[in-house]
C-alpha positions as CSV (number, residue, x, y, z in Angstrom):
1,M,51.0,-72.8,26.5
2,A,53.7,-75.5,26.7
3,I,54.9,-74.6,30.3
4,P,51.4,-74.8,31.9
5,L,50.9,-78.1,30.1
6,V,54.1,-79.6,31.5
7,R,53.3,-78.4,35.0
8,S,49.9,-80.0,34.7
9,N,51.4,-83.3,33.6
10,I,53.9,-83.2,36.5
11,V,51.2,-82.5,39.0
12,I,49.1,-85.4,37.6
13,F,52.1,-87.7,37.7
14,L,52.9,-86.8,41.3
15,V,49.3,-87.2,42.4
16,S,49.1,-90.6,40.6
17,M,52.2,-91.8,42.2
18,S,51.0,-90.6,45.6
19,L,47.8,-92.5,45.2
20,V,49.7,-95.6,44.2
21,L,52.0,-95.4,47.2
22,A,49.1,-94.7,49.5
23,L,47.3,-97.7,48.1
24,A,50.3,-99.9,48.5
25,L,50.9,-98.7,52.1
26,G,47.3,-99.3,52.9
27,V,47.3,-102.8,51.6
28,Y,50.6,-103.5,53.5
29,V,49.1,-102.2,56.7
30,S,46.0,-104.3,56.1
31,N,48.3,-107.3,55.6
32,R,50.1,-106.7,58.9
33,L,46.9,-106.2,60.8
34,L,45.4,-109.3,59.3
35,T,48.5,-111.3,60.2
36,H,48.3,-109.9,63.7
37,W,44.7,-110.8,64.0
38,L,45.2,-114.3,62.7
39,L,48.1,-114.9,65.2
40,V,46.1,-113.6,68.1
41,S,43.0,-115.5,67.2
42,G,44.9,-118.7,66.8
43,L,46.6,-118.5,70.2
44,E,43.4,-117.3,71.9
45,Q,41.4,-120.1,70.4
46,N,44.1,-122.7,71.4
47,Y,44.2,-121.6,75.1
48,A,40.4,-121.0,75.2
49,D,39.9,-124.6,74.2
50,Q,42.2,-125.7,77.1
51,Q,40.9,-123.4,79.7
52,T,39.5,-126.3,81.8
53,D,42.8,-128.2,81.6
54,I,44.8,-125.1,82.6
55,Q,42.6,-124.5,85.6
56,T,43.0,-128.2,86.7
57,A,46.8,-128.1,86.2
58,L,47.1,-124.9,88.2
59,A,45.2,-126.5,91.1
60,T,47.0,-129.8,90.9
61,Y,50.6,-129.0,90.1
62,A,52.8,-127.6,92.9
63,V,54.5,-124.4,92.2
64,E,58.2,-124.7,92.7
65,L,59.9,-121.7,94.3
66,E,63.6,-121.2,94.3
67,P,64.5,-119.0,97.3
68,Q,67.1,-116.4,96.7
69,S,68.3,-113.4,98.7
70,S,65.8,-110.9,99.8
71,Q,63.5,-109.8,97.0
72,K,66.2,-109.5,94.4
73,L,65.9,-110.6,90.7
74,E,69.0,-112.5,89.6
75,G,69.4,-114.5,86.4
76,L,66.4,-116.7,85.9
77,R,65.4,-116.9,89.6
78,L,62.7,-114.9,91.2
79,S,62.7,-114.3,95.0
80,P,59.2,-114.0,96.3
81,P,58.2,-111.5,98.9
82,A,57.6,-112.3,102.5
83,E,53.9,-112.5,102.0
84,S,54.2,-115.0,99.1
85,S,52.4,-112.6,96.8
86,A,55.1,-112.6,94.1
87,A,55.1,-114.7,90.9
88,A,56.9,-118.0,90.8
89,R,58.7,-119.4,87.8
90,M,57.4,-122.7,86.7
91,S,60.0,-125.5,86.9
92,G,61.3,-127.2,83.8
93,E,59.5,-130.5,84.6
94,T,56.2,-128.7,85.2
95,R,56.7,-126.6,82.1
96,E,57.2,-129.9,80.1
97,K,53.9,-131.2,81.4
98,F,52.2,-128.1,80.3
99,Q,53.9,-128.5,76.9
100,K,52.6,-132.1,76.6
101,M,49.2,-130.9,77.6
102,L,49.3,-128.3,74.8
103,A,50.6,-130.9,72.4
104,R,47.6,-133.1,73.1
105,H,45.3,-130.3,71.9
106,H,47.0,-129.9,68.5
107,A,49.3,-127.1,69.6
108,D,52.5,-128.9,68.7
109,S,53.6,-125.8,66.9
110,I,53.5,-123.8,70.1
111,I,56.6,-124.2,72.3
112,L,56.3,-123.1,75.9
113,N,59.5,-121.2,76.8
114,Q,58.7,-119.7,80.1
115,A,55.8,-119.8,82.5
116,L,55.0,-117.6,85.5
117,V,52.4,-118.3,88.1
118,Y,50.9,-115.5,90.2
119,P,49.3,-116.5,93.4
120,A,45.5,-116.2,93.7
121,G,44.4,-112.7,94.4
122,A,47.6,-111.1,93.1
123,S,47.0,-107.6,92.0
124,A,48.9,-104.7,90.4
125,E,48.1,-102.7,93.5
126,N,50.5,-104.8,95.5
127,P,53.7,-102.7,95.6
128,N,55.9,-105.8,95.9
129,L,54.5,-107.3,92.7
130,P,57.0,-106.6,89.9
131,D,55.8,-105.8,86.4
132,F,56.8,-107.8,83.4
133,A,59.5,-105.3,82.3
134,Q,61.5,-106.2,85.4
135,I,61.7,-109.9,84.4
136,D,65.0,-111.0,82.9
137,W,63.3,-112.4,79.7
138,L,64.9,-109.6,77.7
139,A,68.4,-110.6,78.9
140,K,68.1,-113.9,77.1
141,N,66.7,-112.3,74.0
142,E,63.6,-114.2,74.4
143,L,61.6,-111.0,73.6
144,T,62.8,-108.3,71.4
145,S,60.3,-105.6,72.3
146,V,59.8,-103.8,75.6
147,R,56.5,-102.5,74.2
148,T,55.2,-106.1,74.0
149,L,55.9,-106.5,77.8
150,N,54.2,-103.3,78.5
151,H,51.2,-104.4,76.6
152,A,51.2,-107.7,78.4
153,W,51.4,-106.0,81.8
154,A,48.4,-103.8,80.8
155,A,46.5,-106.9,79.8
156,F,47.3,-108.5,83.2
157,N,45.8,-105.6,85.0
158,S,42.7,-105.6,82.7
159,D,39.4,-107.4,83.2
160,R,40.0,-109.9,80.4
161,A,40.4,-113.5,81.3
162,L,42.6,-114.4,78.4
163,T,44.9,-112.1,76.4
164,V,47.5,-112.8,73.8
165,V,50.1,-110.2,73.0
166,P,52.3,-111.0,70.0
167,D,55.8,-109.5,69.7
168,M,55.4,-107.0,66.8
169,T,57.3,-103.8,66.0
170,W,55.9,-100.5,64.8
171,L,57.0,-101.4,61.2
172,G,55.0,-104.6,61.3
173,A,57.9,-107.0,61.8
174,F,57.0,-110.0,64.0
175,G,59.4,-111.5,66.7
176,S,59.7,-115.1,67.7
177,N,57.7,-115.0,70.9
178,A,54.3,-114.0,72.2
179,I,52.9,-113.6,75.7
180,V,49.7,-115.3,76.8
181,V,48.1,-113.8,80.0
182,Y,45.6,-116.1,81.7
183,N,44.0,-114.1,84.5
184,P,40.6,-115.4,85.4
185,K,38.6,-113.2,87.7
186,R,35.5,-114.9,88.9
187,A,33.4,-113.6,91.7
188,D,32.9,-117.0,93.4
189,V,36.3,-118.5,92.9
190,V,39.8,-117.0,93.4
191,E,42.3,-118.6,91.0
192,P,46.0,-118.0,90.4
193,S,47.1,-116.2,87.2
194,L,49.3,-117.6,84.6
195,V,51.7,-115.8,82.2
196,L,53.2,-117.9,79.4
197,L,56.0,-117.1,77.0
198,V,55.4,-119.1,73.9
199,T,56.9,-119.1,70.5
200,Q,54.8,-117.6,67.7
201,T,57.2,-118.8,65.0
202,G,55.4,-122.0,64.4
203,I,52.0,-120.3,64.0
204,L,53.6,-117.8,61.7
205,E,55.0,-120.6,59.6
206,N,51.6,-122.2,59.5
207,L,50.2,-118.9,58.3
208,S,53.0,-118.3,55.9
209,G,51.0,-119.7,53.0
210,L,48.1,-117.4,53.7
211,I,50.4,-114.5,54.4
212,W,52.3,-115.1,51.2
213,S,49.0,-115.3,49.3
214,I,48.0,-112.0,50.8
215,S,51.4,-110.5,50.1
216,A,51.2,-111.7,46.5
217,A,47.7,-110.2,46.2
218,I,49.0,-107.0,47.6
219,G,51.9,-107.0,45.2
220,V,49.6,-107.8,42.2
221,L,47.2,-105.1,43.4
222,C,50.0,-102.6,43.7
223,L,51.3,-103.6,40.3
224,L,47.9,-103.4,38.8
225,S,47.3,-100.1,40.4
226,F,50.6,-98.8,39.2
227,A,50.0,-100.2,35.7
228,L,46.5,-98.6,35.7
229,A,47.9,-95.3,36.7
230,A,50.7,-95.6,34.2
231,I,48.2,-96.5,31.4
232,L,45.9,-93.6,32.4
233,L,48.8,-91.3,32.5
234,W,50.1,-92.6,29.2
235,M,46.7,-92.2,27.6
236,R,46.5,-88.7,28.8
237,F,50.0,-87.9,27.5
238,Y,49.2,-89.7,24.2
239,D,46.0,-87.8,23.8
240,Q,47.8,-84.5,24.5
241,V,50.6,-85.4,22.1
242,R,48.1,-86.4,19.5
243,T,46.0,-83.3,20.2
244,N,49.1,-81.1,20.0
245,S,50.1,-82.8,16.8
246,N,46.6,-82.2,15.3
247,I,46.6,-78.6,16.5
248,Q,50.0,-78.1,14.8
249,Y,48.7,-79.8,11.7
250,L,45.6,-77.7,11.6
251,A,47.5,-74.6,12.3
252,H,49.6,-75.2,9.2
253,H,47.3,-77.1,6.8
254,D,43.9,-76.8,5.2
255,T,41.5,-79.4,6.7
256,L,39.6,-80.0,3.4
257,T,42.4,-80.5,0.9
258,G,45.4,-81.2,3.2
259,L,47.4,-78.5,1.5
260,P,49.6,-76.0,3.5
261,N,47.6,-72.9,4.4
262,R,48.3,-69.2,3.9
263,A,50.6,-68.9,7.0
264,V,52.9,-71.7,5.8
265,F,52.9,-70.3,2.3
266,N,53.8,-66.8,3.5
267,A,56.6,-68.2,5.8
268,R,58.0,-70.3,3.0
269,L,57.8,-67.5,0.5
270,A,59.6,-65.1,3.0
271,G,62.4,-67.7,3.4
272,A,62.6,-68.2,-0.3
273,L,63.0,-64.5,-0.9
274,R,65.7,-64.2,1.7
275,S,67.5,-67.2,0.1
276,A,67.1,-65.7,-3.4
277,Q,68.5,-62.4,-2.2
278,A,71.6,-64.2,-0.8
279,K,72.0,-66.4,-3.9
280,A,71.0,-63.7,-6.5
281,S,68.3,-66.1,-7.8
282,N,64.6,-65.6,-8.7
283,V,61.4,-66.7,-7.1
284,G,58.1,-67.2,-8.9
285,V,54.5,-67.2,-7.5
286,M,51.3,-68.3,-9.1
287,L,47.9,-67.4,-7.8
288,I,45.2,-69.7,-9.0
289,D,41.5,-69.1,-8.7
290,V,38.6,-71.4,-9.5
291,D,36.3,-69.8,-12.0
292,K,32.6,-69.5,-11.0
293,F,33.0,-71.6,-7.9
294,K,30.1,-69.9,-6.2
295,E,27.8,-71.1,-9.0
296,I,29.0,-74.7,-8.5
297,N,28.3,-74.4,-4.8
298,D,24.8,-72.9,-5.3
299,T,23.9,-75.3,-8.1
300,H,25.2,-78.6,-6.8
301,G,25.5,-77.9,-3.0
302,H,28.4,-77.4,-0.7
303,G,29.1,-81.1,-0.4
304,I,29.9,-81.4,-4.1
305,G,31.7,-78.1,-3.9
306,D,34.1,-79.5,-1.3
307,V,34.8,-82.6,-3.4
308,F,35.3,-80.3,-6.3
309,L,38.0,-78.4,-4.4
310,Q,39.7,-81.6,-3.4
311,I,39.9,-82.6,-7.1
312,V,41.3,-79.2,-7.9
313,A,44.0,-79.7,-5.2
314,E,44.9,-83.1,-6.6
315,R,45.3,-81.8,-10.1
316,L,47.4,-78.9,-8.8
317,Q,49.7,-81.3,-6.9
318,T,49.9,-83.5,-10.0
319,V,51.2,-80.6,-12.2
320,F,53.2,-78.9,-9.5
321,H,54.4,-82.0,-7.6
322,K,57.9,-80.5,-7.2
323,H,56.7,-77.2,-5.8
324,L,54.8,-75.9,-2.8
325,V,51.1,-75.8,-3.4
326,A,48.9,-74.1,-0.8
327,R,45.3,-73.2,-0.3
328,L,45.0,-69.5,0.6
329,S,41.2,-69.1,0.9
330,G,38.0,-70.7,-0.3
331,D,38.7,-71.1,-4.0
332,E,42.1,-69.5,-4.2
333,F,45.3,-71.5,-4.4
334,A,49.0,-70.6,-4.7
335,V,52.2,-72.2,-6.0
336,L,55.7,-71.3,-4.9
337,L,58.3,-71.8,-7.6
338,T,61.9,-71.8,-6.4
339,S,63.6,-74.6,-8.4
340,I,62.7,-72.9,-11.7
341,S,62.8,-69.2,-12.4
342,D,62.9,-68.6,-16.1
343,P,59.6,-67.3,-17.7
344,A,59.5,-69.9,-20.4
345,R,59.4,-72.9,-17.9
346,M,56.9,-71.1,-15.7
347,T,54.7,-70.3,-18.7
348,R,54.9,-74.0,-19.6
349,L,53.7,-75.0,-16.2
350,A,50.8,-72.6,-16.3
351,T,49.9,-74.0,-19.8
352,D,50.1,-77.6,-18.4
353,M,47.8,-76.6,-15.6
354,I,45.2,-75.0,-17.9
355,A,45.4,-78.2,-20.0
356,A,44.8,-80.4,-17.0
357,T,41.4,-78.7,-16.4
358,S,40.1,-80.2,-19.7
359,A,39.9,-83.7,-18.2
360,P,36.4,-84.6,-17.1
361,C,35.4,-83.8,-13.6
362,I,32.5,-86.1,-12.7
363,I,31.1,-86.0,-9.1
364,D,28.0,-88.1,-8.2
365,G,27.4,-88.7,-11.9
366,K,27.5,-84.9,-12.7
367,D,30.0,-83.6,-15.2
368,I,31.2,-80.3,-13.7
369,K,33.2,-77.9,-15.8
370,L,36.6,-77.1,-14.3
371,S,38.1,-73.8,-15.1
372,L,41.0,-72.0,-13.5
373,S,42.5,-68.5,-13.9
374,I,46.2,-68.0,-13.1
375,G,48.2,-64.9,-12.3
376,I,52.0,-65.2,-12.4
377,A,54.5,-62.8,-10.8
378,R,58.3,-63.2,-10.5
379,A,60.7,-61.6,-8.0
380,T,63.8,-60.6,-10.0
381,D,65.9,-58.8,-7.3
382,G,66.3,-58.6,-3.6
383,S,63.9,-55.6,-3.1
384,W,60.8,-57.8,-3.4
385,R,58.8,-58.6,-0.3
386,V,56.1,-61.2,0.3
387,S,53.2,-58.7,0.2
388,R,54.5,-57.0,-3.0
389,L,55.0,-60.3,-4.8
390,L,51.5,-61.6,-3.9
391,H,49.9,-58.3,-4.8
392,C,51.5,-58.4,-8.3
393,A,50.4,-62.0,-8.8
394,D,46.9,-61.0,-7.7
395,L,46.8,-58.2,-10.2
396,A,47.8,-60.7,-12.9
397,L,45.1,-63.0,-11.7
398,Y,42.5,-60.2,-11.9
399,H,43.6,-59.5,-15.4
400,A,43.3,-63.2,-16.4
401,K,39.8,-63.4,-15.0
402,H,38.7,-60.3,-16.9
403,N,40.3,-61.6,-20.1
404,G,37.8,-64.5,-20.4
405,R,38.9,-66.8,-17.6
406,S,40.4,-70.3,-18.0
407,T,43.7,-68.6,-18.9
408,F,46.8,-67.2,-17.3
409,S,48.4,-63.8,-17.3
410,W,51.8,-62.4,-16.3
411,Y,52.2,-59.4,-14.2
412,T,53.4,-56.3,-16.0
413,P,54.0,-52.8,-14.6
414,G,51.0,-51.6,-16.5
415,L,48.7,-53.6,-14.3
416,D,49.6,-51.3,-11.4
417,A,48.2,-48.3,-13.3
418,E,45.0,-50.3,-14.0
419,A,44.7,-51.3,-10.4
420,Q,45.1,-47.7,-9.3
421,K,42.4,-46.6,-11.7
422,R,40.2,-49.4,-10.5
423,Q,40.8,-48.3,-6.9
424,E,39.9,-44.8,-7.8
425,V,36.7,-46.0,-9.4
426,E,35.9,-48.1,-6.4
427,N,36.4,-45.2,-4.0
428,G,34.4,-42.9,-6.3
429,L,31.5,-45.3,-6.5
430,A,31.0,-45.2,-2.7
431,K,31.1,-41.4,-2.8
432,A,28.7,-41.3,-5.8
433,L,26.1,-43.2,-3.9
434,K,26.3,-40.8,-1.0
435,L,26.2,-37.7,-3.3
436,D,23.6,-39.1,-5.7
437,Q,25.9,-38.7,-8.8
438,F,24.0,-41.4,-10.8
439,K,21.3,-40.7,-13.3
440,L,19.1,-42.8,-15.6
441,V,18.9,-42.7,-19.4
442,Y,16.4,-44.6,-21.4
443,Q,16.6,-46.4,-24.7
444,P,13.3,-46.8,-26.6
445,Q,11.8,-50.1,-27.8
446,Y,9.7,-50.0,-30.9
447,A,7.2,-52.5,-32.4
448,L,8.2,-53.6,-35.8
449,R,4.7,-54.4,-36.8
450,D,3.3,-50.8,-36.7
451,G,6.3,-48.7,-35.6
452,T,4.8,-47.7,-32.3
453,L,6.9,-46.8,-29.2
454,R,6.1,-49.4,-26.6
455,G,8.5,-48.6,-23.7
456,Y,12.0,-47.9,-22.5
457,E,14.9,-49.7,-21.0
458,A,16.4,-47.9,-18.1
459,L,20.2,-47.6,-18.2
460,V,22.4,-46.1,-15.4
461,R,25.1,-43.5,-16.0
462,W,27.6,-42.0,-13.5
463,E,28.1,-38.3,-13.8
464,H,31.5,-37.8,-12.3
465,P,32.1,-34.2,-11.2
466,T,35.6,-34.0,-12.9
467,K,35.6,-36.9,-15.5
468,G,32.2,-36.3,-16.9
469,E,29.8,-39.1,-17.8
470,I,31.2,-42.7,-17.1
471,R,29.8,-45.6,-19.1
472,P,28.3,-48.5,-17.0
473,D,30.7,-51.0,-18.7
474,L,33.5,-49.3,-16.9
475,F,32.1,-49.2,-13.4
476,I,29.5,-52.0,-13.2
477,P,32.1,-54.8,-13.2
478,I,34.1,-53.0,-10.5
479,A,30.9,-52.5,-8.5
480,E,30.2,-56.2,-8.7
481,D,33.7,-57.0,-7.5
482,C,33.6,-54.6,-4.5
483,G,30.1,-55.4,-3.5
484,L,28.4,-52.1,-4.3
485,I,26.3,-53.5,-7.2
486,D,23.5,-54.2,-4.7
487,E,23.1,-50.6,-3.6
488,I,23.4,-49.3,-7.2
489,G,20.8,-51.8,-8.4
490,T,18.4,-50.8,-5.7
491,W,18.9,-47.1,-6.6
492,V,18.2,-47.8,-10.3
493,L,15.0,-49.8,-9.5
494,N,13.6,-47.1,-7.2
495,H,14.4,-44.2,-9.5
496,A,13.1,-46.0,-12.6
497,C,9.8,-46.6,-11.0
498,R,9.6,-43.1,-9.6
499,E,10.5,-41.4,-13.0
500,A,8.1,-43.7,-14.9
501,M,5.3,-42.3,-12.8
502,L,6.1,-38.8,-14.2
503,W,5.8,-39.8,-17.9
504,E,3.0,-38.3,-19.8
505,D,2.1,-41.6,-21.4
506,Q,1.3,-43.9,-18.6
507,S,0.9,-46.9,-20.9
508,K,4.6,-47.3,-21.7
509,K,6.7,-49.9,-19.9
510,V,10.0,-49.4,-18.2
511,A,12.5,-52.3,-18.2
512,V,15.2,-52.6,-15.4
513,N,18.1,-54.9,-15.5
514,V,18.9,-57.1,-12.4
515,S,22.4,-58.5,-12.5
516,V,23.5,-61.7,-10.9
517,G,25.5,-59.8,-8.2
518,Q,22.4,-57.9,-7.0
519,F,19.9,-60.7,-7.2
520,V,19.3,-62.3,-3.8
521,A,16.7,-65.1,-3.6
522,G,14.1,-64.2,-1.0
523,E,15.1,-60.5,-1.0
524,T,14.8,-59.2,-4.5
525,Q,11.0,-59.6,-4.6
526,K,10.8,-57.5,-1.4
527,R,12.9,-54.7,-3.1
528,V,10.6,-54.8,-6.1
529,A,7.5,-54.5,-3.9
530,Q,9.0,-51.6,-2.0
531,A,9.9,-49.8,-5.2
532,L,6.4,-50.2,-6.5
533,N,4.8,-49.1,-3.2
534,K,6.9,-46.0,-2.8
535,S,6.4,-44.9,-6.4
536,G,2.8,-46.0,-6.9
537,L,3.7,-47.4,-10.3
538,N,1.4,-50.0,-11.8
539,P,3.2,-53.3,-11.6
540,R,2.2,-54.1,-15.3
541,R,4.3,-51.2,-16.4
542,L,7.5,-52.7,-14.8
543,E,9.7,-55.2,-16.5
544,I,12.6,-57.0,-14.8
545,E,15.3,-58.3,-17.1
546,I,17.6,-61.1,-16.0
547,T,20.3,-63.1,-17.7
548,E,20.6,-66.9,-18.1
549,S,23.6,-67.1,-15.8
550,L,21.4,-66.1,-12.9
551,L,19.4,-69.3,-13.3
552,I,22.4,-71.5,-12.9
553,S,22.9,-70.6,-9.3
554,N,20.4,-72.0,-6.9
555,T,17.8,-72.5,-9.6
556,E,14.9,-73.5,-7.3
557,A,15.2,-70.4,-5.1
558,V,15.6,-68.1,-8.1
559,I,12.6,-69.6,-9.9
560,E,10.5,-69.1,-6.7
561,T,11.6,-65.5,-6.4
562,L,10.8,-64.8,-10.0
563,R,7.3,-66.4,-9.6
564,Q,6.6,-64.1,-6.6
565,I,7.7,-61.1,-8.7
566,H,5.5,-62.3,-11.6
567,D,2.5,-62.8,-9.3
568,M,2.7,-59.0,-8.5
569,G,2.0,-58.3,-12.2
570,V,5.6,-57.5,-13.1
571,S,6.8,-58.8,-16.5
572,I,10.0,-61.0,-16.5
573,A,12.3,-60.9,-19.5
574,M,15.3,-63.2,-20.3
575,D,18.1,-60.9,-21.5
576,D,21.0,-62.0,-23.8
577,F,19.1,-65.1,-24.8
578,G,21.2,-67.8,-26.5
579,T,24.5,-66.9,-24.8
580,G,23.9,-69.0,-21.7
581,Y,24.2,-72.8,-21.1
582,S,20.7,-74.3,-21.5
583,S,18.2,-71.7,-22.3
584,L,15.5,-74.1,-23.4
585,S,15.5,-75.9,-20.1
586,Y,15.0,-72.6,-18.2
587,L,12.2,-71.6,-20.5
588,S,10.4,-74.8,-19.4
589,L,11.0,-74.0,-15.7
590,F,9.6,-70.5,-15.8
591,P,7.1,-68.8,-18.1
592,F,9.0,-65.7,-19.3
593,D,7.0,-62.9,-20.8
594,K,9.8,-61.7,-23.1
595,I,13.0,-63.1,-24.7
596,K,15.6,-60.6,-25.8
597,I,18.0,-61.7,-28.6
598,D,21.5,-60.8,-27.8
599,Q,23.1,-58.1,-30.0
600,A,26.0,-60.5,-30.9
601,F,23.5,-62.4,-33.2
602,I,22.1,-59.2,-34.6
603,Q,25.5,-57.9,-35.7
604,N,25.9,-60.9,-38.1
605,L,22.4,-61.1,-39.2
606,G,22.2,-61.5,-43.0
607,K,25.9,-62.2,-43.1
608,D,26.1,-65.7,-41.7
609,T,23.6,-68.5,-42.4
610,S,24.1,-70.1,-39.0
611,T,23.3,-66.8,-37.3
612,D,20.2,-66.4,-39.5
613,A,19.1,-69.9,-38.5
614,I,19.6,-69.1,-34.8
615,V,17.5,-65.9,-35.0
616,T,14.8,-67.7,-37.0
617,S,14.7,-70.5,-34.3
618,I,14.4,-68.0,-31.5
619,V,11.6,-66.1,-33.2
620,G,9.8,-69.4,-34.0
621,L,10.3,-70.5,-30.4
622,G,8.8,-67.3,-29.1
623,R,5.8,-67.7,-31.4
624,S,5.2,-71.2,-30.2
625,L,5.4,-70.2,-26.5
626,N,3.5,-66.9,-27.1
627,V,6.4,-64.9,-25.8
628,T,7.4,-61.5,-27.1
629,I,10.7,-61.4,-29.0
630,T,12.9,-58.3,-28.7
631,A,16.1,-57.7,-30.7
632,E,18.9,-55.7,-29.1
633,G,21.6,-53.7,-30.8
634,V,19.7,-53.0,-34.1
635,E,21.9,-50.4,-35.8
636,T,21.1,-50.7,-39.6
637,E,18.0,-50.6,-41.7
638,E,19.1,-53.9,-43.2
639,Q,18.9,-55.6,-39.8
640,A,15.5,-54.1,-39.1
641,I,14.1,-55.4,-42.4
642,L,15.5,-58.9,-41.8
643,L,14.1,-58.9,-38.3
644,S,10.7,-57.7,-39.6
645,A,10.8,-60.4,-42.2
646,A,11.6,-63.0,-39.5
647,G,8.6,-61.8,-37.5
648,C,10.5,-60.2,-34.5
649,D,8.1,-58.2,-32.3
650,L,10.2,-55.4,-30.7
651,V,13.6,-53.8,-31.5
652,Q,15.9,-51.4,-29.8
653,G,19.3,-50.0,-30.8
654,Y,21.0,-47.0,-32.1
655,M,19.0,-46.9,-35.3
656,F,15.8,-46.3,-33.3
657,G,17.4,-44.1,-30.6
658,K,20.4,-43.8,-28.4
659,P,20.0,-43.8,-24.7
660,G,18.8,-40.4,-23.6
661,T,15.9,-38.7,-21.8
662,V,12.3,-39.7,-22.3
663,A,11.4,-36.2,-23.3
664,K,13.9,-36.3,-26.2
665,H,12.5,-39.6,-27.5
666,E,8.9,-38.5,-27.2
667,A,9.8,-35.4,-29.3
668,A,11.3,-37.5,-32.0
669,Y,8.4,-40.0,-32.2
670,P,7.3,-41.2,-34.7
671,I,10.6,-41.9,-36.4
672,F,9.1,-43.9,-39.3
673,P,7.5,-41.7,-42.0
674,H,4.6,-43.4,-43.7
675,N,4.4,-41.5,-46.9
676,E,5.9,-41.7,-50.4
677,E,9.1,-40.0,-49.1
678,G,9.6,-42.5,-46.3
679,G,12.5,-44.8,-46.1
680,F,11.4,-47.9,-44.1
681,W,9.4,-50.9,-45.1
682,F,6.8,-52.4,-42.8
683,P,5.5,-55.7,-44.3
684,Q,3.0,-56.2,-41.6
685,K,1.3,-52.9,-42.5
686,R,0.6,-54.4,-45.9
687,K,2.1,-51.2,-47.2
688,Q,5.4,-50.7,-48.8
689,V,6.4,-47.0,-48.5
690,L,9.6,-47.5,-50.5
691,P,11.1,-50.7,-52.0
692,P,13.2,-52.5,-49.5
693,P,16.9,-52.4,-49.8
694,K,18.3,-54.9,-52.3
695,I,19.7,-57.5,-50.0
696,S,19.9,-61.3,-50.3
697,L,17.9,-63.1,-47.7
698,S,18.9,-66.4,-46.3
699,P,16.5,-69.3,-46.9
700,Q,15.4,-69.2,-43.3
701,L,14.5,-65.5,-43.5
702,A,13.3,-65.7,-47.1
703,Q,10.3,-67.8,-46.2
704,Y,9.2,-65.2,-43.6
705,A,9.8,-62.4,-46.1
706,T,7.6,-64.2,-48.7
707,L,4.9,-64.7,-46.1
708,A,5.1,-61.0,-45.3
709,A,4.9,-59.8,-48.9
710,P,2.4,-57.0,-49.6
711,E,-1.1,-58.3,-50.1
712,E,-4.5,-56.8,-49.7
713,T,-6.0,-58.4,-46.7
714,S,-8.3,-57.3,-44.0
715,E,-7.0,-56.0,-40.7
716,E,-8.6,-58.9,-38.9
717,E,-6.9,-61.5,-41.1
718,N,-3.6,-59.6,-40.6
719,E,-3.9,-59.8,-36.8
720,T,-4.7,-63.5,-37.0
721,A,-1.7,-64.2,-39.3
722,T,0.6,-62.2,-36.9
723,V,-0.5,-64.4,-33.9
């Protein structure tokens, strides 16, 4: 690339210089031609004005002939031919009279050196008539150019009455003399011809001011032309140098943050490893990933996302100011540690970096949470390579992200085994989709008020041919990381709708989870519609469960997609309610049909007053919004009694049935005996089969338990109280 650029610049330079030289030469030639024209015009005008006087003088003055030997040219004397047809040199006295005549007409700058008079009727056809080249003017250095004499002789033989031939060389240098040829040729009068040798030096001196002005203009023009060419050339060189500098910078730096890029980091890391091998030292690498950066982009826009990355880069440079910080990809950064190598100091740096994220990050008035996950690896011997060290740091980073984020993790050899297992699962998932190795199991949902079975939640299982059934918590996160969750989610939706159509009881609902990774605004509603059309399932029997985290990213598009699904007749449930960021604001944005209380609250129900208060608030909120409340993870009778006392609508959990086939659940239904030997209490039935377990209710739940105490009321009153 550099060689063609140099050649191009050389060609441009040569062309520019050629143009400058051509311009200067053209201007010089124009100057010489202009000077020649001014000189000729001045002499012709002078003699043209004196044409009458010249004619009178030629008729009046006698021509002095100095006879010499027969027709020979010697010195300054000219021997005429026998027929008196040769030219005669004008005597000094006569020449002085001519000079005085010229002086009277303001030609004092013109000095008449020699004058020849040709008899009337003289012609070049006369063989005895010598041409000008034979005259001895050259011998006295009165003319310096034979070419001038030849031009004068040609003018004498032409039809022009007055011709001025200055002495000028091919290079534009002017001599001291000029020849004036007066050769009138009128039809009615035959006049003698006159050839004068005059000085042109005086005229040139008179024209010197003008000539110098023209020369100065030529010089200035040449200088300007050269300067312009030089400026243009310099601008081109400067632009190319700046462009090359920018290209070099862009090739080695990130345009957004100004940090070195992956290529520079890999090159520096390779050099550091070679140096460490020679010096028997250690090299450390940190891979840093911005947690949930996609949500920031989707929620606040890419403009704020870019500013956010710049803030992250600034904080990284503040903490790691003595080390190389690079941006490897969109939200992934790296730090090369060469000056320190002991684990304690590297751990301290990682801790400082995590602490630096706690400072507020406010962009356009919005406080955005900054969270980083860090993976650390250290090369301890000369066998380490760039790819291996980065791979180990990446494994540590993955471990940190799956340990809750906003933390750091060191690489350990055990992570290789985990990565290998994860790779096996990833490869097996792709094969499982092709071989249809997935199946659906269903967990029942019961109504606490009357113990009726209302529907099922569809859960996916992977039936591995050699490892048996694999739980979703093992392969779903990996599917989300490798991008297979979309296909798996579509498979679950289609099969759930298809199998629900085969149930004996067509009134029961089927709930399908849609994760953040598989939800695509503008596309999910199309997949739901296709699943309903292919299966023929009544849309009112389908329920879509989403989590609060889905609403954080691109809220408007997500809400619009949910509205379109809801308009089909499909129910929308908010899963894991209370574990997100701002559940109440999302409830105001979209009218959910169901709220599911996360099992984390159910586990501590009756054991922690704050948990009881949260559950009570959620149930009260559902009642005020006329939204069905479902509790997940109910495993004990005590939890069921407290939820019933609180007024919860639906429950699901191991107490009411583990995930399995629909046929198995139908065979076990009803699970609540309503006789004297039963073991469960339904306060809403106004019938206590057995006394409830002796447990202490929190004040929040006690008020609902009191309201739900057995009383003899009509069924209509009971329905009204429930609403």
